[in-house]
N, C-alpha and C positions, 0 to 999 in steps of 0.2 A: 654580408656586405659585398657589393660589387668590387672586384679587384681591378687595379690598374697595372698594366705591364710596365716595368721599369726598363725593359730591353727593346723598346721600339726602335725602328730605324736600323736594324741589323746589329745593334750594339749588345754585347753580352753584359751580364751583371759585373763581371770582372773588369770590363772596359769602363763601365760607369764609375767603378770604385777606384780607378787608377789615381785620380787627384787626391782622394782620401788617403790611400796607401802611400802616396808620395809625401804627404805632410807627416804621416807617422814616421816614415824613414828620415825625413828632415829633422824630426825631433829625436831620432835615435831610439824610437819605440817600435814594438811589435804589437799589432792589434790583438786583443784577446779573442778567444774562440767565441765568447758570448757577444762581443762587439760585432764580429763578422757575421755571426748568425743573425743579429738584429738588422744589420744593413741589408743582407740578402733577403730576409723576410719582408722588410719594408719595400724594397725594389721589386719584389714579386707581388706587391699589392696588399700584403697582410696588415692587420692591426693586431696589437697584443699588449702583453705586460712583461716588463723586464724586472726581475727580482734579483737584485745584487746588493751586497753590503755597501754602505757609504764609503766613498773614496776608491771605488773599483773602476771608475771610468764610465759611469752610466750616462752622463750627459753626452759624451761623444758616441756612445752606443745608440742613443736615441736620435741625435740631430744629424749625424753624418750621412745617413741614408737620404733624408730630404735634401741636404746640401748637394749630394751627388746627383740627384735627379735634376735639381735646378741648373747645375753646371752643365749637364748633358744636353739641355734644351737649346736648340739653335735659335728659336724664337720663343723665349720664355715669357709667359704672361706677366704683365706688369702688376705691381702691388703686392699685398700681403699673401704669402704662401704658407708660412709656418707660424703657428701660435704656440708659444712655449709658456705654459701656465705653472706658476710656482705659488705655493701657499704662504711663503714667507717673503715679505717685501724686502727684508734685509738681504736676502740672497739674490735679488734681481740683478744687482750690479755685478756680483761675482759670476753669475751665470752668463751675463752679457759679455763680460771680459773673456770668459773661457771660450765662448763661441766665436768671439771676435778674433781671438789669437790666431787660429789657422787661416781665417779669412784675410787678415792683414798680412800674415807671413807669406801666403801663397798668392796674394793679390787677386783673390777671387772677386768677381763683380757682384757681390751680395752685400746688402746693407742690413744691419740689425738695430733695432730700437728697443727702448725700455719704457714701459708705461705703468706707473703706480701713483700712489698718493703724493709722492715727492716730485713728480714730473711737472715742469712749468706749463702754464697755459699756452705759451708761445710754442713750446715743443709739441704739445698735444695737437695744436692747430696744424703744425707742419706734418705730423704723422697722418692726419686725416687727408691733407692735401696731396701729399706725396709719400704713401706708406712704404716702410721698409719691407724687405722680403721676409724677415724674421722679426717677430715682436715678442718680447719677454714681458709678461704681465701677471696680474693677480686676479683671483675670482671677483673681487670687488670692482676692480678697474674694467674687467671684461664685461661685467653686468652694465656698467655705465656706458661702455662702448656700444653694446647692443641696443641701448635705448636712444642712441644718437640717430638723427634723421638720415645720416649717411652710412648707417650700419650695413645695409645691403650692398652698397657700392664698395665699402671698405673690405668686406669679406667675400666679394664676388669671385675671387680667384684662389681662395683658401683651399688647400688640399690636405693639410696635416695639422693635428693638434697633439702636443706632447704634454702630459700631465706629470709634473715633477712631484716627488714625495707623496704619492697617492695615498699611502697609508696614513699620512697626517690629515688628509681631507676626508677620506671615506667615513661615512657615518656621522659626520658633523653637519651643522647648518651650512657651513661654507661648502662642504662637499655636495649637499643637495642643491645649493646655488649653482655650483659648477655643472652638475648634471642637467639642470634646467637650461643653462647656457649652451651646453653641448647638444641638447635636443633641438634648440632653435637652429644651430649651425648645421645639424644633420638634415633639417628640413630644407635648407638651402642647397646642401651638397650631399646627396645620398651615397656618394662614394668617398666621403671624408675618412681619411685614415687617422686612427687614434692610437697613440702609444702611451701607456701609463708606466711610470717608474716607481718602484717601491723597494724599501728595505725589507728584511725578512718579515713575512706576514703569514699567518696560518691559513686563512680562508682565501686561497688564491683564486678559485673559480668565482666566488662571490665578488672579490675585489675587481677581477677582470670584467665581469658583466656589469657592474656598477659603472665602470669607466667607459666601456665600449657599447653597452646596450644589451638587452636580454636576448636579442636575435643574432648576436655576433658569434663568430667562431674564432676566439682569440688565440694567437700564438703565444705560448708560454716560454720565456727565455730566462735561464739562470746559469749556474755553473761558473760564477766569477772565480778567479784564482784566489788562493789564500793571500791575505795581505802580509 
């Protein structure tokens, strides 16, 4: 996969991550080694798989790199940039709130939306007309979005896909559905970065290649601290 540099314009990766580190400090937290590893790898242009236990901070490990890149751009492309795919509709709201928390606290100019079977038709129409930078959705809703006549326009500036709970999807019909959706997205964007998140799983290489494609060179990240 073609890599994107996250350090254009003379900025180092540490410069790009200053807003993220500031929010962690604001919370009284210290970022974990695996979280920083994830951010640096993402900003270096890599795709990969993050394997950590539930509750270790995997959401922020996956999403803060893309947020740092968006915040660093002086003229950020409008529209959808990050697609956060979750297999569980019930988790969509919790994920959206978790991502919204630092955005709201630090007043970052980023919008997040949720799209699933519970999303009203009026909200769906708004998302197509004025897409948020981050969209949390499900495999089923993504499939419907890709069949929309405005799909190419909607995903024209997409640069990142995050696959939450990949171990729950892989090997299932919904997992195959997700892989077909990813194939279409990669045809539109050959440099699309993909990060899968999984709890403990045995077949790491297979899991990564199902998520990222057989020709990928995935970055494997683990080492979450004991809970």
